[in-house]
C-alpha positions, -999 to +999 in steps of 0.1 A: -020+252+352-016+220+332-034+238+305-010+269+304+020+242+305+003+224+276-002+254+255+036+269+264+026+296+281+038+292+312+072+264+309+088+275+347+076+279+380+085+315+376+066+316+348+033+297+365+039+321+393+036+352+369+007+343+347-015+329+377-002+352+407+000+322+431+028+325+457+059+304+449+046+273+475+016+273+459+030+270+424+055+245+437+034+225+454+004+219+423+036+216+399+046+182+424+011+172+418+011+171+381+047+157+384+033+129+406+005+120+385+031+123+353+010+148+333+043+170+331+082+164+335+110+185+344+127+191+307+159+203+295+169+235+316+155+272+303+176+303+295+195+319+321+185+354+330+217+354+353+227+328+379+209+295+375+189+286+348+152+279+352+139+240+349+117+239+322+081+223+326+066+201+297+034+184+294+039+142+292+022+132+266+039+098+274+020+097+307-008+072+300-027+061+273-064+064+264-083+038+242-108+051+211-129+033+186-149+051+157-175+025+148-191+033+115-220+007+101-194-021+086-162-003+092-144+002+127-110+022+132-099+012+168-068+031+185-044+036+216-036+069+216-011+093+241-020+121+260-016+144+229-042+127+210-009+111+193-020+074+174+001+049+189-015+018+175-040+011+155-059-013+138-083-010+107-111-038+110-144-047+087-176-051+108-215-050+108-226-031+138-264-053+133-248-078+148-252-060+185-231-050+211-229-087+221-210-091+195-190-059+185-181-049+219-158-077+222-141-076+190-133-036+201-120-044+233-100-075+223-082-055+197-076-027+224-057-057+245-040-067+211-032-030+204-018-024+241+008-045+239+033-045+267+019-013+277+007-020+315-033-017+321-023+016+346-015+037+319-048+039+308-063+067+318-102+066+301-120+045+272-141+070+240-163+055+216-180+068+184-212+047+174-234+049+145-259+057+162-281+084+181-267+087+215-278+103+247-247+120+251-254+130+296-266+090+300-242+076+280-267+053+260-276+047+227-308+055+216-322+039+181-355+022+185-356+013+149-319+016+131-297-006+151-325-020+171-303-043+190-284-011+203-312+005+218-312+019+254-279-004+259-258+016+285-222+006+267-197+018+294-206-003+321-197-029+301-168-019+290-154-006+327-159-044+334-128-053+315-108-017+314-120-002+350-115+036+338-142+064+325-159+057+297-174+083+271-195+078+243-215+100+214-224+092+181-196+088+156-201+114+131-202+138+162-164+125+171-152+129+134-162+167+132-144+171+165-114+156+148-117+173+116-121+207+139-095+203+161-068+189+141-075+210+105-095+242+117-090+251+150-077+288+154-093+293+118-129+284+119-151+278+151-183+268+129-180+237+111-206+215+097-193+180+088-211+158+065-208+120+062-224+104+033-212+071+032-230+034+039-256+059+056-255+100+062-252+119+092-238+152+104-219+167+131-219+202+144-193+228+157-206+259+170-186+285+189-158+257+188-177+229+206-193+203+195-234+208+194-251+177+208-282+195+214-306+187+247-303+150+245-274+146+220-297+144+190-287+172+169-278+167+136-295+141+125-296+154+091-299+118+076-336+119+086-350+155+068-373+144+038-361+156+005-385+166-023-387+143-052-375+111-033-398+084-049-414+072-017-384+056-005-390+036+027-363+043+052-350+024+078-365+049+106-399+040+093-404+074+070-399+083+037-377+101+016-353+107+044-317+119+030-302+088+040-322+064+027-320+082-012-287+096-012-258+073+005-239+049-011-265+024+001-291+041-020-270+048-048-264+008-051-304+006-049-308+030-075-279+015-098-290-023-092-329-016-099-318-001-136-301-034-142-267-030-133-247-056-114-227-034-086-214-048-055-195-018-039-187+017-046-156+002-064-181-010-091-195+025-093-161+040-098-154+020-124-189+030-144-179+070-135-145+061-149-160+047-181-183+080-185-217+059-183-243+084-186-268+064-167-245+063-130-234+102-137-272+108-135-276+090-102-246+108-087-257+142-096-296+131-085-277+121-048-259+155-051-288+176-056-306+163-025-280+162-007-271+197-016-310+209-005-305+197+031-269+214+032-280+246+018-311+246+046-287+237+075-263+264+060-294+289+065-297+277+095-264+271+111-240+298+091-211+279+092-175+290+082-170+254+068-192+226+052-164+195+056-179+168+031-162+131+043-173+092+041-165+070+017-190+089-011-177+123-007-141+115-010-150+091-038-169+112-059-155+141-068-188+153-091-208+152-058-191+175-037-193+199-064-227+191-075-236+199-034-215+236-037-235+245-068-265+241-049-257+254-013-242+285-034-280+286-051-302+279-024-290+297+005-287+333+012-259+354+003-248+362+036-246+327+046-226+316+019-204+348+015-172+335+031-184+299+029-159+271+020-174+235+014-143+210+013-138+175+014-121+157+045-085+162+047-082+136+077-104+106+057-110+076+079-083+089+107-109+119+115-127+096+140-099+081+159-083+118+163-117+129+176-130+101+198-091+111+214-099+146+218-133+141+235-116+118+261-084+139+268-111+173+269-125+152+302-093+134+314-072+167+313-098+189+326-094+211+356-119+187+376-109+157+368-071+168+374-083+182+404-098+148+417-081+125+442-062+100+423 
């Protein structure tokens, strides 16, 4: 019933009865329960068909809030959102996830408290967090034996629930970004989407049939740890050599330029070199694009997405990298898998993680099981 009201498919009690086949008393009982839980409100009166106009029902996005945070390796977007995933307050912070959960999580929770302002804690319905680590989704804990070692096996929800005693949901950062891109940009257009984040590290999120694909334990999408050819024998943080993450990420691009004598500290320095037409820098970018494109081409052959979205600092900064990936994918993937394939840059940018976290949480908070559970 809540879904019917949220989508506008049924906006009066009579509509609900007609669509569901429920009796008038049954509809009235359920509507009263939703009103009591502040999930819907009685809106302005609907058009009359003779007699007294019916009272319209509307989803109450202001009936609660969710606390969300999308953590990257070096930055975090933290927000308070309403029940329609709309941002009410947001902060973007520099973080170093390698400092561990004992440092990062208190910072995130303090920021949520600041963003809540005068809003009462009773409005908080749930918490959602994306982290740059492999997440065993069902167990809600991080699993990163060699990467982010201090987070390995940490059950994050109980830590957060001590301060915010509501349901807490956890997923990989790129998964939540993929959810955000899909829901905000491609919902109804493309139910099969591959999101690639090219930033300090490289990762991917897979939307299959309109839903995030996590795999058996939550490890789906670890594209950054697929080995590439001609990588030069670079040791990856995971312990293997020539992983895509170690040869085509922002970290790898900076390392290669430094090894060639360039004094580059950030991607902004690389941008300046590209704009200046530096041939050596362009070669490094094109090499990264080739290696990324070859891995993406294999993923396209396996998954057959309708759209590949490239996001993260590197993809959003360097158009030559995006162009290079397109060229390799269309050349190396099968004709059928690329017939209608679109390869695009992210339209949401850093905000995708916030949107995705909010939807991840709201899918649970507003599910029939959650709505039907005792208050």
